C-alpha positions, 0 to 999 in steps of 0.5 A: 500500500505504501507504494501506491501512496508514494506513486500517487503523491509523487505524480500529483505532487509533481504536477501541482508543484511544477504547474505554477512555474511551467505554465508561465514559461509556456506563456513566455514561449507563446506556446498557445493553442490555436482553436479550429475555426469550424469548432464551437464559436464559444471556444474562440475565447480559449485561443492563446491558452498555453498547450503542451501541459501534458509534459507535466503529466507524463514526467510526473507519471514517469518519475512516480513509476520509476520511484515507486514501482519495482524494476520489471519488464512489464513496467518498462514496456508500459513506460515505453508505450506511454513515452513513445506516444508522448514523443509523437504527441510532442512532435505534433504539438511542436510542429503546430505551435512552434513551426506554425503548421496547423495540422502537425504531424502527417497522419502517415507519420503518426501511424508509422510511429504507432506501428513501430511502438506496437511491433516492439510491444508485440515482440517483448510482450510475446517473448518476454511476458508470455502474452498469448494470442487469446482474447478474454470475452468478459460476458462469456468469461471465456478465452478465444484463441484468434491466432495471428488476428491478435496482432492486428487487434493489438495494433487496433487497440493501441492506435484506437485508444491513443487517438480516441483519448486525443479526440476526447481532449476537446473540453476543459478537464474532459480528457484528464478527468475521464482518464483519471477515472479509467486509470483508477479502475485499471489500478483495481483491475491490475490488483485483481489480476495479480499485476501489482507493478502495473497497478502502481503505474495506473495509480500514477496515471490517475494521480497525475491527471487529478493534479492536472485538473487543478490547472485544466478544469474550466476555465482551463489555464493550460491544455495538455495538448497532443503531448498529453492526450496521445501519451495518456491514450498510450498508457491506457492501451498499455494497461489493456494489453499488458493485463490481457483485458483488451475488450474490458478496456472498451467498457472502462474507456466507453467515453473514449470509444463514443468520442471516436465512433462519433467522428467515424459515423459523422465522416462516413455519413457526410461522405456517403449522404452529404448529411451530418448525424451530429451537430458537430463531432466529436460528440461532446461538441454535439451536446455543447451546440444543443445548449449544454454548458461546457461544465455540464458536458464534462460532468455527465461524461465523467459520470458515464465513465465512472458508471462504465468502470463500475460495470467493468469491475463487476464483470471481473 
């Protein structure tokens, strides 16, 4: 228990203590967020708010994990997955903010990076951690061997989760709060399944996100940027893959799934019929344009995430 308290204290404490110094530096460097013109009009007031605050989150998680968790292959692989996505997110933000290229990394470049991370995960996971090609189906409580298809699933989980969390980061406190809830749930999942090292990592993820809410809750003083959202998505993917609970991850991260699906549905509908299913996607903007306040959307989505996490733990 001491390890969990230590991890939480270091992760949250690092973010809380560095925030008052780091955020003004982002202001000085003019690392301000550019707001999409096609987004909700109310969001234009957020233009210029410092981004790349995810640096604080990921550093806090990394330091806390290295200090509090035992040195193991499982922990190193989890950190590799998270930090690999952190590098991709940092490059994306750097190109947008410093190089003034609004689109950041090209989709092919980002995908290549995620494929490399996934391949390394496959090799180390199968050869050193004994991860097999079975998938646990929670409702049926059975394991199904899908053979080589598992490697495609692993890539899908990694790419899908990191990008889904990235899409969720569109309102003040939305991504940081939902990741905190999901990571807290995974800390329990890890303990129940005997992955005590990963439970410490999950605790650090949750605590860092809670600490970040001090600066990211509405009205946000700083955004995490792709630097934080892609890395946190990678962390959640790591927890799902390394505990072999890939399907359960979809339930614990139901908010992320809905955000990603709303974009897919919107694009598919508009390209095929010329009509939009939602007022705007990702789906949090749909509710905003329907008259909900930003805080109401965030609170409701947090609640959905919490209820889904409770349901997931009951399935265990």
